[in-house]
C-alpha positions in Angstrom: -16.3 8.2 -2.8 -15.3 5.5 -0.6 -14.1 5.8 3.3 -10.5 3.5 1.8 -9.6 6.3 -0.2 -9.4 10.0 1.7 -7.0 12.0 -0.8 -4.3 13.8 1.1 -2.0 16.3 -0.4 1.4 16.3 1.8 3.6 19.5 0.5 7.8 18.4 2.1 11.2 19.0 0.0 12.7 17.0 2.4 13.0 13.9 0.4 13.9 11.7 3.7 11.1 12.6 5.4 8.9 12.6 2.4 9.8 9.5 1.5 8.9 8.2 5.2 5.5 10.0 5.5 4.7 9.0 2.5 4.6 5.2 2.9 3.6 5.6 6.3 0.4 7.3 5.3 0.0 4.9 1.9 0.4 2.0 4.3 -2.8 3.6 6.3 -4.6 3.4 2.9 -4.8 7.1 2.0 -4.0 8.5 -1.6 -0.9 10.2 -1.0 -0.3 13.3 -3.4 3.3 14.3 -2.7 4.5 17.7 -4.0 7.8 18.9 -3.2 7.5 22.5 -3.5 3.8 25.0 -3.1 3.7 25.4 -7.0 1.0 22.9 -7.8 -1.4 23.2 -4.6 -4.0 25.1 -5.9 -4.0 22.6 -8.4 -3.7 19.6 -6.4 -5.7 20.8 -3.8 -9.0 20.9 -5.8 -9.2 16.7 -5.5 -8.1 16.6 -1.9 -9.8 15.8 1.7 -6.6 17.8 3.1 -3.6 19.0 3.5 -0.3 18.5 5.3 1.8 21.6 4.7 5.8 22.0 6.0 6.7 25.2 6.2 11.1 25.8 5.0 9.5 25.3 1.1 11.8 26.6 -1.8 10.1 29.3 -3.4 7.1 30.6 -1.8 6.7 29.3 2.3 4.6 27.1 4.1 3.1 29.9 5.4 2.6 31.3 2.0 1.2 28.7 0.2 -1.4 27.8 3.1 -2.8 31.2 3.7 -3.4 31.1 -0.4 -4.8 27.3 0.0 -7.0 28.4 2.5 -8.8 31.2 0.5 -9.0 29.4 -2.5 -10.7 26.3 -0.2 -11.9 27.3 3.2 -13.6 24.0 3.6 -10.3 21.8 3.6 -8.0 21.4 6.8 -4.8 22.1 6.5 -2.3 20.5 9.2 1.4 22.3 9.3 4.4 20.7 10.2 7.7 22.1 10.7 10.8 22.5 12.8 10.2 25.8 14.0 8.3 25.5 17.2 8.4 28.7 18.7 4.9 30.2 19.9 4.9 33.0 17.2 5.1 30.4 14.1 2.7 28.4 16.0 0.5 31.8 16.2 1.0 32.6 12.6 0.3 29.5 11.4 -2.5 29.0 13.2 -4.2 31.8 12.2 -5.1 30.4 9.0 -4.2 26.0 9.9 -6.4 24.1 11.8 -3.4 22.4 13.5 0.2 22.7 14.2 2.1 19.9 14.3 6.4 20.4 15.2 9.4 18.1 14.4 10.3 15.4 15.1 6.7 13.8 15.8 5.6 10.4 15.9 3.9 8.6 12.8 1.3 7.8 15.3 0.4 11.3 16.4 0.1 12.5 13.4 -1.9 10.1 11.6 -4.2 10.5 15.2 -4.6 14.2 13.9 -4.9 13.8 10.6 -8.3 11.3 12.0 -9.4 14.1 14.0 -9.2 16.8 11.2 -11.1 14.3 8.8 -13.5 13.9 11.1 -14.1 17.8 11.7 -14.6 18.2 8.2 -16.9 15.8 7.2 -14.8 14.4 4.8 -14.0 10.6 4.4 -12.0 8.8 7.4 -10.0 5.6 6.8 -10.9 3.6 9.9 -11.5 3.9 13.1 -9.8 6.1 15.9 -7.3 3.5 17.4 -6.8 4.7 21.2 -5.0 2.3 23.0 -7.0 -0.8 23.3 -9.9 1.0 21.7 -11.3 1.0 18.8 -13.6 3.9 17.8 -15.8 3.9 15.6 -17.2 7.8 15.7 -19.8 8.5 12.9 -21.4 5.1 14.1 -21.2 5.8 18.3 -19.1 2.2 19.0 -16.7 1.5 20.8 -14.8 -1.5 21.2 -12.3 -3.2 23.3 -10.0 -4.7 21.3 -8.2 -7.2 25.0 -12.1 -8.9 25.1 -13.5 -7.9 21.8 -16.8 -6.0 23.3 -18.3 -3.5 22.6 -18.7 -0.6 25.6 -21.9 1.0 26.0 -21.6 4.4 27.0 -24.4 6.7 27.9 -25.5 10.1 25.9 -23.7 12.3 27.8 -21.0 10.3 28.5 -20.5 9.8 24.9 -20.2 13.4 24.2 -18.0 14.1 26.5 -15.2 11.5 24.9 -16.3 13.0 21.5 -15.4 16.4 22.7 -12.3 15.4 24.0 -11.5 13.6 21.0 -12.3 16.3 19.1 -9.1 18.0 21.0 -6.5 15.2 20.8 -3.7 16.1 22.4 -5.1 19.0 23.7 -5.7 20.2 27.6 -9.0 21.1 28.3 -10.1 22.9 30.6 -13.2 22.1 33.3 -14.9 25.3 31.9 -14.0 24.1 28.4 -15.6 20.5 28.5 -18.6 21.7 30.3 -19.5 24.6 28.3 -18.8 22.4 25.0 -20.7 19.1 26.5 -23.6 20.9 28.2 -23.8 24.3 26.6 -24.3 26.1 29.8 -21.6 28.4 31.9 -19.6 26.5 34.2 -20.0 27.3 38.2 -17.0 27.0 39.7 -16.9 23.8 42.3 -19.7 21.9 40.3 -19.1 18.5 40.4 -21.4 16.9 37.8 -17.9 16.3 35.4 -15.9 15.3 37.6 -18.5 12.5 38.4 -19.1 11.4 34.9 -15.4 11.8 34.0 -15.1 8.7 36.5 -18.2 6.6 35.4 -16.6 7.0 31.8 -12.8 6.1 32.7 -14.6 3.3 34.4 -15.4 1.9 31.1 -13.3 2.7 29.0 -10.0 2.6 31.4 -8.0 -1.0 31.5 -7.2 0.6 34.8 -9.7 3.1 35.8 -7.4 4.0 39.5 -4.6 4.6 36.8 -6.1 5.8 33.2 -4.3 6.0 30.1 -6.8 7.5 28.1 -8.3 10.4 30.0 -5.3 11.9 31.8 -6.5 14.5 34.7 -4.5 17.7 34.5 -4.0 18.8 38.0 -5.9 22.1 38.6 -6.4 22.6 35.4 -8.6 19.7 33.5 -8.3 17.0 31.0 -6.5 15.3 27.9 -6.5 12.7 26.0 -3.0 11.7 24.8 -3.0 10.5 20.9 
């Protein structure tokens, strides 16, 4: 399968939203199968790389459909879409789904989350990840500054940190989570190693390292890469 035809199964009964998102995803090169109910979900999922699933559906709701899909196809990532933003609904969805995005959302955020899930699952990705002025070819370990057209050369550790943050795009990660995820060792309170690496990483990837747009500091907690 070529990288230009990743297959998405999109289940959404709202015609206006469905038409818009179907058009957006198709324009990005995805092969989209759009269903308005979960009746044929198991059948269509057999040839899909990822499922985008609304919660409020006619007949079986998205939670039930998603649980059945994950049971039969545990390797296929599921992205839940819902206007239901309560923590109980999110926790319910994330018991089986790989991500949960609340409505309304920006198409760019949806596209970024799809890219992340496809990369995690090893499925074909339509295109490099575009993040502000960066074009990121994660599989090839290549980052291009689109402002200058030049490749940004990172050290192995810098790329590993950036990759770990990208795998959790939009999520706030603690210093402990990042350090243990990258170094594979327990984080010691007060250790400045991660902070130093983040500073050097920003010097390479940010337009203005003193006012970072990509790696955001969450004071007292850690860091986040915004989608």
